[in-house]
N, C-alpha and C positions, 0 to 999 in steps of 0.2 A: 719208360717213365718210372721214376722213383718217388716215393711219398712216405714221410715219417709222421704225417699229421694225424691227429686224433679227431675222429668224427664223433660229436656228442649228440646223443638223442635226448631231447628234452622230456623229462618225466612229467606226466600230467599232474595237475593239482587235484584236489578233492572235487567230486562232482558238484557240490553246492557252490563252488567258486567259478563255475563255467561262465564264459563271456562270449558275446557276439564279436566276430572279427571286425576290426576297423581298418579302413583304407590306409595303406602305407606304400612307400616307394624306396627302392634301393638302387644304387648305381655302381657299375663296374667301370672305373676309369682305367683304360688300357694304354700301356706304353709299348709301342712296337719299334722303338728306335734302335734296339739291339738285335741280337741274333734271334731271340724268341719274343714272346709277348708276356708282359708283366701286368699284374692287376694290383690296385691299391687296396690294402686291407688294414684294419686297426683293431685294437682290443677294446671292447666295451668296458666302461668303468665298473668296478666292483660294487658301486652304489646302485647300479641298475637292478630293478626287480626282474626284468626280462633279459635273459641271456647274459648275465654278468660274467666278466672275465673271458668271454669268448671272442675270437677274431671274426670279424664280419666286414662287409662292404659298407661304406657310408650310406646312411639312410635313416628313415623315421616315418612317423605317421603323417598323413595329409592333414594340414591345418585349414580351417575355414578361410584364412587370409590368403592361402595359395590360389584361390579362385580369382582374387583381385590383383594378383601380381601382373605387371606389364612384362612383355617379352619382346625381343628384337626380331626373332624369326620363329615361325611356326613349326610344328612337327611335320615330318614327312607324311604325305597322305596315307601311305600304306601303314605306317606306325599308328596314326590316329585311328584308322579303321580297325586295326587289330585290338587296340585298347578298348574299343567300343563293342567288340565281339565277345559277349559274355552270355552265360546262361543265367536266367532269372531276370532281375530288374535291369532295364537298359542303362547304359552309361552315356551320359550326354557329352558333347564336345567339351563343355566347360570342365566337367569332372575329369575327363581324360587328360586335358591339358594341365589341370591342377595336380594330377599324379606326377606328371613329368616335371612340373615346376617344383613340387615337393622334393623330388630327387636332387635337383640342382641346388635348391635352398639348403638341404641337409649336407650336401657335399661342401658347400661354402661354410656352413656353421661348424661342421665336424672336422674338416680338413683344410679350411682356408683357401679353397680353390674356387675362384669365380669363373663360371663358364658363360661368357657373354661380353657385352660391351659396357664400358663405364656409364653409369647413370648420371644424367645432368642435374637431377634434383637431389640436393643434400638430404632432404627429409624422406626420401624413398625408403621402403622397407628393406631393400637390398641395395648395395652400392653399385650394382650392375644390372643390366637388362639381360635376363637369361636368353640364351640361344638354344632353341629346341631342335634345330634342323638336323643335327647329326646324331640324335639319339636313336638307338636301336631298342626295340622291345624284345627282351630275351626270354622272360618267363613270368609266370604268376604262381604264387603259392599261398595257401591258407593254413595258418597254425591249426593243428588238430584240436578237436573238442577236448575239454577237460583241463584247460589252462585258464588261469585267472586273467591273463591278457592274451588276446588273439589278434592276429593281423592278416589282412588280405593284401599281400605285398606284390607289387609289380616291380620286376627287375629290369633295369635298363643298362645299356652299355654304350660307351663312346670312346673313340680313339683320341688320345691326348694331342696328337699332332693336328688332327682335324679341328680341334677346339683351340689350338695355339696355346696349350698349357705347358708351362715350364715345370717338368716333373721333379725338379730339385726344390721347388718352392711349395711344399705342403707343410701344414702346421697342425700339431696335435691340439686337442681340445680336452675339456673335462669329460666329454662324452665318449670320445674316441682317442685312445692313446696308443703309443708305440706303433705309429704308422709305418708300414713297410710295403715296398714294391715286391710282389711275390710272382715268381715264374709260374705260369699256369700249368706247366708240364713237370714241375719239380717242387712240390710244396714242402716246406720245412716242417719241423715239429710244432705245429700250431694247433691249439684246441679250437675247433670250428664246429658250428651246428651242423647236424646231418643235412639239412636242406641246403646249406651253403656248399657243402661238398657235392651235392647233386647238381646245383646250378653251375659250379665250376666244371663238372664233368660235361654238362651240356655245352658250356662255353668252349671247351676243348674240341668237342665234336664239331661245333659250328665253325671254328677256326680251321679245322682240318678239311672240312667240306668246301669252305670258301673263306679265305683269310680276310676278305673285306667285310664280312658279316652283312650281307645285303639287308636292306630295310624290309623287303617283302619276304616274309619267312613264316613257317609254322611255329607257333609259340606254345611250349609245353606248359600245362596247367596241373599243379599238384594239390591234392586235397585228400583228406582221410575219410574213409567209409568203413564202418564196422571194424575199426582198429587197423585197417590196411591202408597204406599209402597208394593212392591212385594217380596215374599219369595219363593225361589225355592231351589232345592238341586243340588249340583255339584256331 
């Protein structure tokens, strides 16, 4: 494996600007039509306060409206249960589904990819009914303390062929630019956050263990404690 990419560690803000983490979701759209597996990534706009000009997967924070989005197919039971397996406050079925729906909404808003069936109602929030059935829950990561914006992000993955996605039809947006399909085993010279590099490493390991990425799996959870990055399994 070769890699010329630059992993960027986010410097903490001043202590007085600390914030509590907010729910967020990110999605790795995977293309396995060729010899290897590629993942869709794009560069965040320079106008962003959080991670400007870094290459990431599509994603963003969970909105209250995500709880009210209709969907065509539900999460795999193993994925739903894993999303609810947390330390601290319990996660309801509604919140777990809202996280998955946030990932698909952001994929559509940032890359123009609708994962689901066309919506019959013209006034619907999304022009499609999201299909959650093929989502894998890959990781959870919380932005370390000391940042003005912190997120409790759930990372999902889905194979483009399972979702019947045409990988040639992705559209840049103001939020995510220079969209690229990146070989997960041969990353080019992209500036990516440290946590993104870690999630990509976990993805490679998962694909090497079982290329189908089974739904029932141990999910790594990353968080900071006393200045150290901790990895545990959910």
